[in-house]
C-alpha positions in Angstrom: 146.9 29.8 28.6 145.0 30.7 31.7 147.1 29.3 34.6 150.9 28.7 34.9 152.6 27.2 37.9 156.3 27.7 38.7 157.5 25.2 41.3 160.5 26.4 43.3 163.0 25.1 45.8 164.7 28.5 46.0 167.7 27.4 44.0 169.2 29.6 41.3 167.7 27.3 38.6 164.3 27.5 40.2 164.5 31.3 40.1 165.2 31.1 36.4 162.1 29.0 36.1 160.0 31.5 38.1 161.2 34.4 36.0 160.6 32.5 32.7 157.1 31.6 33.9 156.4 35.2 34.6 157.5 36.2 31.1 155.2 33.6 29.6 152.3 34.5 31.9 152.6 38.2 31.0 152.6 37.4 27.3 149.7 34.9 27.7 147.8 37.1 30.1 147.7 34.1 32.4 147.7 33.8 36.2 151.0 32.9 37.7 151.2 30.8 40.9 154.6 30.3 42.7 154.5 27.0 44.6 156.9 25.7 47.2 156.4 22.3 48.9 157.8 21.6 52.3 158.4 18.0 53.1 156.1 16.7 55.9 158.7 14.1 56.8 161.4 16.7 57.1 159.3 18.9 59.3 158.6 15.8 61.4 162.3 15.3 61.8 162.6 18.9 63.0 160.0 18.2 65.7 161.9 15.1 66.8 165.2 17.1 66.9 163.7 19.9 69.0 162.0 17.7 71.7 161.0 20.6 73.9 158.1 22.8 72.8 159.3 25.1 70.0 158.0 27.2 67.2 160.8 26.2 64.9 158.4 24.4 62.5 156.2 27.5 62.2 159.2 29.7 61.7 160.4 27.5 58.8 157.0 27.7 57.1 156.8 31.4 57.6 160.3 31.8 56.2 159.4 29.8 53.1 156.4 32.1 52.6 158.6 35.2 53.0 161.1 33.9 50.4 158.2 33.2 48.0 156.9 36.7 48.5 160.3 38.1 47.8 160.4 36.2 44.5 156.9 37.4 43.6 157.9 41.1 44.4 161.0 40.8 42.3 159.0 39.4 39.4 156.4 42.2 39.7 159.1 44.9 39.7 160.6 43.4 36.5 157.4 42.5 34.6 154.5 44.3 36.3 152.9 40.9 36.8 151.4 40.1 40.2 151.5 36.4 40.9 150.1 34.4 43.8 152.2 32.4 46.3 151.4 29.1 47.9 153.4 27.0 50.5 152.2 23.4 50.7 153.1 20.9 53.4 153.3 17.3 52.1 155.0 15.1 49.6 156.4 17.2 46.8 155.4 15.0 43.9 151.8 14.6 45.1 151.3 18.3 45.9 152.8 19.5 42.6 150.8 17.0 40.5 147.6 18.1 42.4 148.4 21.8 41.7 148.9 21.1 38.0 145.5 19.6 37.5 144.0 23.0 36.9 147.1 24.5 35.2 148.1 24.8 31.5 151.8 24.7 32.1 154.3 23.6 34.8 157.7 25.4 34.9 160.6 24.2 37.0 164.4 24.6 37.0 167.0 22.2 36.0 169.5 21.1 38.6 173.2 21.0 38.4 175.5 21.8 35.5 174.3 19.0 33.4 170.6 19.4 33.8 168.9 16.1 34.5 172.0 14.0 35.4 171.2 14.2 39.1 167.5 13.5 38.3 168.3 10.0 37.3 168.7 9.2 41.0 165.0 9.4 41.7 164.2 13.1 42.5 160.8 14.8 42.3 161.5 16.3 38.9 162.3 12.8 37.5 159.0 11.5 38.7 157.2 14.6 37.5 158.5 14.0 33.9 156.9 10.6 34.1 153.6 11.4 35.8 152.7 15.0 34.9 150.0 15.2 32.3 150.5 18.9 31.6 153.2 20.4 29.4 156.4 20.8 31.5 159.0 23.4 30.9 162.5 22.9 32.3 164.4 26.2 32.5 168.1 26.2 32.2 169.1 29.8 31.6 168.4 33.2 33.1 165.6 34.5 30.9 166.4 37.8 29.1 163.6 38.0 26.5 160.7 36.1 25.2 161.7 33.0 23.2 163.1 34.0 19.9 164.3 30.8 18.2 162.5 27.5 18.8 163.6 24.1 17.6 160.9 21.5 17.2 162.1 17.9 16.6 159.2 15.8 15.2 158.8 12.1 14.4 155.3 12.5 12.8 153.6 10.7 15.7 150.6 12.3 17.5 153.1 13.9 19.8 154.4 16.0 16.9 151.2 17.9 16.3 150.7 18.4 20.0 154.3 19.7 20.4 153.8 22.1 17.4 150.5 23.4 18.9 152.2 24.1 22.3 155.2 25.7 20.7 153.0 28.2 18.9 151.2 29.0 22.1 154.3 29.4 24.1 156.3 31.4 21.6 153.9 32.9 19.1 156.4 35.3 17.7 159.5 33.2 17.6 161.2 31.8 14.5 160.6 28.0 14.5 162.7 25.3 12.9 160.9 21.9 12.6 163.4 19.1 12.5 163.0 15.5 11.5 165.9 13.1 12.0 165.7 9.8 10.2 167.8 6.7 10.6 167.8 4.0 7.9 166.8 0.7 9.4 169.3 -2.1 8.9 171.7 0.2 6.9 174.8 -1.6 8.2 173.3 -5.1 7.6 172.2 -4.1 4.0 175.9 -3.9 3.2 176.6 -7.2 4.7 173.9 -8.9 2.6 175.3 -7.4 -0.5 173.3 -4.2 -1.1 175.3 -1.7 -3.3 176.1 1.9 -2.2 173.8 3.0 -5.0 170.9 1.0 -3.6 171.6 2.4 -0.1 171.8 5.9 -1.5 168.5 5.5 -3.3 167.0 4.1 -0.1 168.2 7.1 1.8 166.8 9.5 -0.8 163.4 7.9 -0.6 163.4 8.2 3.2 164.3 11.9 2.8 161.5 12.6 0.3 159.0 10.7 2.4 159.9 12.7 5.4 159.7 16.0 3.5 156.2 15.1 2.3 155.1 14.4 5.9 156.8 17.6 7.0 154.8 19.7 4.5 151.6 18.0 5.5 152.3 18.7 9.2 152.9 22.4 8.5 149.9 22.6 6.2 147.5 21.0 8.8 148.9 23.1 11.6 148.1 26.4 9.8 151.4 27.8 11.1 152.7 31.1 9.8 155.0 30.0 7.0 157.0 33.2 7.2 158.3 32.3 10.6 158.8 28.5 10.0 161.6 26.6 8.3 162.2 22.9 8.3 165.1 20.5 8.1 165.3 16.7 7.4 168.6 15.1 8.3 169.9 11.6 8.7 171.7 10.3 11.8 171.2 9.6 15.4 168.3 11.7 16.8 169.9 13.1 20.0 173.3 14.2 18.5 171.6 15.8 15.5 169.0 17.6 17.6 171.7 18.9 20.0 173.9 20.0 17.1 171.0 21.7 15.3 170.0 23.6 18.5 173.6 24.9 18.9 173.8 25.8 15.2 170.6 27.8 15.4 171.4 29.3 18.8 168.0 28.0 19.9 166.6 29.2 23.2 163.9 26.6 23.4 163.5 23.0 22.3 160.0 21.6 22.2 159.6 17.8 22.3 156.9 15.2 22.7 157.3 12.8 25.6 157.7 9.2 24.6 157.5 6.0 26.7 155.0 5.2 29.4 157.4 5.9 32.3 160.7 7.7 33.0 162.4 4.4 33.8 161.2 3.0 30.4 162.6 6.1 28.7 165.8 5.9 30.6 166.6 2.3 29.8 165.6 2.7 26.2 167.9 5.6 25.9 165.1 7.9 24.8 165.8 10.9 22.7 163.8 13.1 25.0 165.8 12.1 28.0 169.2 12.7 26.3 168.1 16.1 24.9 166.9 17.1 28.4 170.1 16.0 30.0 172.5 17.6 27.5 170.9 20.6 25.9 172.1 24.1 26.8 168.7 25.8 26.3 165.3 25.4 27.9 163.3 22.3 27.0 159.5 21.9 26.9 158.2 18.4 27.2 154.6 18.0 25.8 152.2 15.2 26.4 150.3 13.6 23.5 147.3 15.8 24.0 147.4 19.6 24.5 
């Protein structure tokens, strides 16, 4: 990676994101840019509130710059990495998307105790997940070390190879578990139409073997270090299995491909990516189809 952007609103979660971005940038020898966007409409409201000539707006902008500089100084003291700072005035979504056009990774913090629950209401982060074409890392924990244990759920779509490639870039020395969760189509209806338990068991075994063959092919084609990679194929609902596996393995990062054409489509379809983002305890990286 050459350029990493950490977008911050100065919340605790955003500070986690900035610190994690610094760790990644130091490891990747990439440039780190700390970005804060001030709402143009909010500044306009300030001007209307203070009807007499005032320098309140300028002071607010200067204060944001000072806070960014303090974060950058703290990061430099901890990691030795010198990052740049940038305060933009405008619409947050537009400015962040514009900034990421020349970046390899966008890092931002989760909000609230349950991550993306408040993002359902239409915040900037929600729209970023829909529109951002760069890999997007949502930080949930104070970072202590480089990533050590990565869980990579795959469905063998083109997203899977991209997610694996990005996981290797982001955490080159971590232990990685590649997980595929399969669900037997029409399993309940098969019983209704008279399929025996032996038939269903054989059906499940065939699905398992097919998934394992695809898993080996994915690993082989990726040229990933087999000493640091293991895999699991399990049946069940994707979201519960992924979350349980992450807890079982004490994963500090989940890497997933983004599905659906929009966040709203993902939301109403109950997408796996959405549920994992909302309920996981560890950081989550969402990767687009092409990396």
